[in-house]
N, C-alpha and C positions, 0 to 999 in steps of 0.2 A: 506493498500498497504505501501512496505517497505521503509525505512528511507533511503536507499541508492538510491532507485529509482526515488523515489520523487524528490531528489535534482538532480539528472542527469537529469530527464525531466525538471526542473526549470532552471539549467546553462548548456545547450545543450554543452557548450564548453570544458566540461569536460567528462573525461571517467568514467566508473564506477569504472574501480580498482583506479583510484585518490582519486574518491571519498570516496570511502571504506577506503582508507588511511588516508584522511582528519578525517573522523568519529572516526578511532581507535587512532589518536593523540587529540583526544579531540577538534577539531578544528569546530565540526560540535553540536550545541547544540538543545536542545527540550526544549522548554519552559525553557530555562535557563541552562538545565541540561546536561552533557553528553550522549550518548548514545550509540547503537552498530548498526551495518549494517543494520541487520534483524528486527530492532526494527518497529513495526506494528503501523502505523498513524492511528486515527481514524476521525482524521477532526479537524481543528479548532486550531492545534499546531502552535506554533511560533518557526519556524526551522532560525537559526542563522547560517552563514557559513564563519569561517573568510580562507581566501586563502592567505598562505604565498608568498610574494614577489619571484621571482626565483632569484639565486643567480646570482650576476653580473659576467657579461662575456667580456673582453677585447674587443673592437672593433678598428682594427687597420685602419688608416687611406690609403688610396690607391689613387694613382693618375690616376683615370680612366676618360677618356676625358668625357665632359658631354656638351651637347649643350643647352645653355642658351638663353629662347627665351625673358625675362623680367626679368629686377634687378632694386631694388632700395634700400634704406637702410634697410628697413622694412623685404622684402624677395626678393626671386627668383622663376621664373616658367622656369619648365625645361622640355626639350622634352626626355621624357624617351624610351630608345629603348625596343621592344621585349625581351625578354630573360632576363632581369634583373631583380631580386629578389629586391624589396622595402627595407623590414626590415631584418635583418639577424636574422637567426635561428637556427634551428638543422640541420645540413647538411649544411648551407649556411652561414657561418662566414665573407667569403670573395667575392669579387666582385658584393656587393650589393649596391643599391644607397646610403644607408649610410655611407659605406668604403668611397666611392667619393665623398659625401658631407663633412666628417671630412677634408678630403684633400684640399678642395677648399675653404670650409668657414669655418675655426678651432671653431672660436665661436658658432657655432650652437651645440656643443657637450655637451650644457646643456639645450638646449632649448627642454623642453618636455621627457626629459633622454637621453642618450649616445645612446639608442639604436634607437630611434626615430629623433634623430639631427633634430628636426625642421620640419619633414613631417607633414602635417596638414592632408592629406588623402590617401587613398590607390588605387593603379592600380594593377590589376593584372600582375603575372611575363609575360604572352605573349600579354598584353594590350600595346600597345605604347601611345605615346602621352603626353600631358600637367599635369604635377603635380606640387604642390606648395610648397615651402619651408619657413618657417619662420626663419629669422634669428635672433630674439630676442623672449623672452619670452611672453612680450605685445603683440607683434606682431602674434605669436601664438594663443594667447587666443581670440584675434580683430578677426583673420579669422574662428577659431573655432564656434566664435557667429554666424559669417555668414552663417556659413554652415548650423548650428543648425536652424537659421530664414529662411534658404532655399532663401536666398539672393545672392547665389552662383550660376550662371548658368554654366550647365555642358553641352557640346554637343560631341556626339558622333557620329565616321560613322560605319558601319556595313554590311558587305555582308551577306545576307540571303539567305538561299534555299526557292524558290518559292516566293509567292508574296500576299501581306497582302490581305487581303479583300477590305480595303478602302485605299485612297492616304495618309490619314492620321489618326490619331487616338488616344488614350489613354486607356491605359491599367491600369485598376485600382484591382489589384489582390494580397493579402498579401501573405508574403514570411516568410518562417520559416523553420528550420533546416528538412531537410528529416531524417524521422522517423527510416529507414531503413539504410540509407547509411547517418552516424551522419555528415560526413564531407561535404555533397551535400547538396544544397538548395533545396527547392520547392516552388510551388504556395498549401498553404493550408488555409485551412478557419480560424484556430486559430495562423496564422503567423501575423508578425507584417504588418503595413500598407506600400502598395509598390506601386507607381504609375509612371509610362514611359508613355511620349507622344513620338511619331515617324511620320515622312513625307516620303513618297518615293521621292528619286532623281531621281532614273535612272531604269527603269527595263532593263531585259534582258529573255534571252529564258529561263532559269532556274533558274535563281537568280535576286535579286533585291537590288539595293543599298538603305538604308535608313538612314537617321538621327536620331537618338535616344536622347532623352532629359530626364534623370531620374529626377523626383520631389522630389525623397526619396534617401537614399543613404543606400541600404540593400546589404547585400555582395551578388557579382553575380546577380545584380539584371536584368540590360539589357540583359544577357543572359538567365535568367530564362524567364524573360517576353517575349522575342520574340521565345523561343522554345514552350511554354504556346498558342502561335496565330499561332502554326503549320509554324512558319517561324525561324526556328533555325540559329544561325553564322555559316558559313560555316567555318570548320576548329575545331570548338568547339570540344574537345575531351569528353567533359563529359556531355554536354546540345543538342550536335548537332548529328548529322550522320555521323557514320563511314567513311562512304565511298564518297568520293568527288573526282572530277578529275580535281582539278585547281592547283592541285602541290603544295598548301598551307603548310606549315610546321608550321602553329599557326592559331590561330584564327583569323579571319579578324575583328577585332575591334579596334578603335582607338580614343582615346583622342583628338578630333580635336580642340577645344576651351573652354575656360575658362574664364569667366567674373566676376570680382569682386571689392570690393573697395578697394584700398591700405593702410595700417593703416599708411602710413608714409606723405604720398598726400593727401588723404581722396577723390581722383580722383577717378573715375570708368575707370577700366583697361579691355583690353580685349584683352585675348592671346591666337593664334592661333598656332597650329602645320600642318606644311603640312603632307600630305600623305607620309608615307616610302616607298620606293623604291619596296619593296615585295609586297604591297599592289595593288602599282599603276600599277606593271606590269600585276596583276591578271586582273584589269579593263582593262588595255590595250588590253589585249589577248581578253577581251569578245567582244570587240566593232566588228560589224559585217564587218567592212572593213577592218580589220587588217589581 
């Protein structure tokens, strides 16, 4: 296999062009020596890749209204609105959650790095609900340990097409980068372990409201797993069905609750975010007496 292809397969977040540039700059070595993109590997070589950090870009604080669900001296829990990007990126340097956090709590600027601003985990742009913010670096590290140990309990609400075969279940299917579409995820044998449990809350004619609890934290995990059992999330433009008659302008996925231990108090905290009006309106319209 060519060196550049081997690195791309090992590091799925890097494009082949990016990898070739790293190799040409001497940042990829084979058994300690620089090489070329077309170098043919025979097997057993040790490949080292050094990825330089991106140049720092100033993130401007913005006084964007935030709904704070819980706060103590170590952290805050925010009810993120759908449509809000969490971290700044190419084409999204303004209007993100990070911009809002820097204005509300300036001290988070150096918690995990300025582009992170204390954010401990992710929510997709179009997913609403609870997201945690650490106010100090010790608090961020403590919360990250809880996520790694899987002691943080996450509960999502999702409206799906069809109905699961059982009223409750466990989806144990590894998830990896889709080899044909590198920006998408897919259930695949060589992927990383991923487990989601679910239970049916309410059935409608062609839809079902389910509560999903991810036991692991893979990218797009709930969306991929529900699509895998032939119950894709309504309004999901990537893993769902193209047509839906409910008028939703985003995916029906909401981070409804998060349970964790506060680094400040040591107490177990449960934070809940009510279903936002756009999603509640969909459920109201599905009720037979409305």
